[in-house]
N, C-alpha and C positions, 0 to 999 in steps of 0.2 A: 757441956752434959749430955750426954745422952738417952736416948728413948730406951726402959722397957723395952725386950722384945716380946714381951708378953704379952700375944693380942685380946687379953681378956680384958688388958686395961682401954681395949679402946670398943667393946661391945657396949651395944644399945645399954642402959640405962631404965632398971621399972622405974613405972609412977612420973613418967614423962610423956609428955600431954603438948609438943607442941602447938603453936597458938597461928592458925595462918592469916586469922585478920577480915573482912569482908573487900577490900580491895585487891583484887585477884594483878597477878602478871596481866590477863593479856590488856584488863581494863586502864592498864598501863602504861600498856604498849603503844595502845587505841589515842592514850592521850600524846603520850609522843611524836605519834605519827613514825615510831622504828618497833622492829625488835627491839628484847631484848640479848644479852648471851659477853660471850667470853672470849676472847684473841689474846689467844695462850704465846705468846715470845717466846722461845725456845735458841737461843745460842752459849755462844763463850763470853765470858765475860770479855770489854771488849767490841761486840760484836756491833755494838751499836743499839740493843733493844731502848735503853728507856732514854734516849736522843728518838730515838721511833719512836714511841708512846708522845711522849712528850711532841710533837709534832703532828701528828694525826690530832692527840688530843683537842690541841687545841684550835685546827681547820674544824674538825665536827661539832667544840662550844659555836664558834663564833658562827655554825649551822643549827645551830637549835637540838644538836641535838643532846640527849639526857646521855654521858662519857663521861668516866672516871680512869683514874692509872692503881694501878694497885700492884704498886711495888716489890722485892724481894727484900733488897736493903732493907726496905720502911717495914715491913715487917718480924723481921730477923732483930731489930731497933723494939719492937715494941715484944707484939705478941707473941713471936713465936724467940724471944734473947736469952730463952733456957737451952736452944736448941745447938748440936754446934757441926760439924763438917762430915758425919760418919756418915755413911749407908746409909743407915736406918732415923738420922736427926733428919736427916732428906728427904727421902721416905714422910717421914710425921710433917715434916714442913709441908709438905703440897699437904698433907692431908691437910692442916689447920688453914693453908690458902687457900686451897680449893674452896672448904666448905663459908670461905668471906668469898670469895668472889658470884659459886653458887647463890649467894643472899642476896646480893647486892644485883644480881642474873634479874632475881626472881621478883628484888624491889624498880625491876625497866634499866638499870644501867646496862649499857654497853662498857662493858669491862674493857680495861687494857694490861694484861695486868706481864713485868715484866719479868719473870725468871729464871734464873738458868738454864733448871728443872734438866740437871744432864742424864737423866734414864729413864730406857721407855720405860719398867714399873710406871717409878714416879706420876712421866707423866699421861698414865693412863689409869689409875688414883683419880687424877685428875678429874679427864675424859667420863671415868666413871660418879663425879659427884654430881659436877655441875651439869652434867645432859644434855639439854635438849640447847639446841645454837649453839654449842663449842666448835671454835675452830684453834687446829692448832699453826704457828706456823713460826716456819723455820728462822731463823735471823742471822743466818751462815756468814761467818768470816773464815779467813786463812788465819791456821792459831799463829804463824809468823805476823798478819796487818794488825789483831788485836794484842800483839805482846808491845806490838810501834806503838801503838798509841794507849795501853795502860796508861786509860783516864786516874783512874784510883793508886793507881803503883800498887797494884799490888801482883802483876808478874815477876813484878821484881821484888817482893817478898816473899815471893814463895820457891824463889831460883835461887833466896839464898837464904833460903829454911826457916823464914820465918812464920810463914805460914804454910799449915801440912793440910795436905788431902787437898787442895786447889786444884779447879775442875781443868786440864788441859797441861798445866805440870806434871801434881801428885794425882793427880784423879781424873780421870778416860771424860769423855764428854762420847755420847752412842748416840749419832745422827737420829732424827725421826728419819725412816722407813718410806714412810708416806701422809707428807705431814700436806695441809689442807694448802700454801700458799710458803713459797721459799724465798728470802730478800737475800740478796746477795749483795755484803755493804759491799764490800770487797773492791765491787766494780761497777761500783753504784752510789753518784750521792745523796745523798739526807732526799734534796727537797724530790727528789725522783723515784726511791724508796718509798717516801712521805705519801705520793704520789702513789701507786703501786699498793700500799698496803689499803692508801684511802675507797680508791676503788673500788677492793678488795671487801671494806663492810658494807658501804654506800651496794651494793650488788647483793648482799649478802643477809641482811637487814633491813631491808627493805619489807614492807606490811605488803 
């Protein structure tokens, strides 16, 4: 199912008054001992985004960081289950996911968001929503490596025609021009890549 292209569908509704509460983000950050925000992991399917996020989450959790993962497949299995993989639906998928990530960050979490997010426009929508302490990380891997790994069997299905509009096969991926960090998983093992991302987070989320 594709979303409507009518931008009015996403206009702010009248008579809505969000309640922010008395415990604000600064207070939560001070209690946690670190800044909150979003580390947005973009890259091809099979590049290692989810694996990287899991390794880093476990390390940070054991160091008493308030951290969580927001995974693209989990979002599509629930909140975004009504969306297909057309460009319009991909944009709406990221808009909703960006709002969730922003809410978690405002509640004090470091959010490791793992999404293919193939288009520059979609990633910009997310950045505009999240605002403060947003970091775009390109998890880069050569397409041949992603196809050879194919942990979910999606490339095989896409190349046989079972999946339409699959990034890397039926739909292009636009690499970020100026990401905050690039982690190359084609020439770096997962342990080294995790250490690289962890150090980046420790630097940028320090109070």
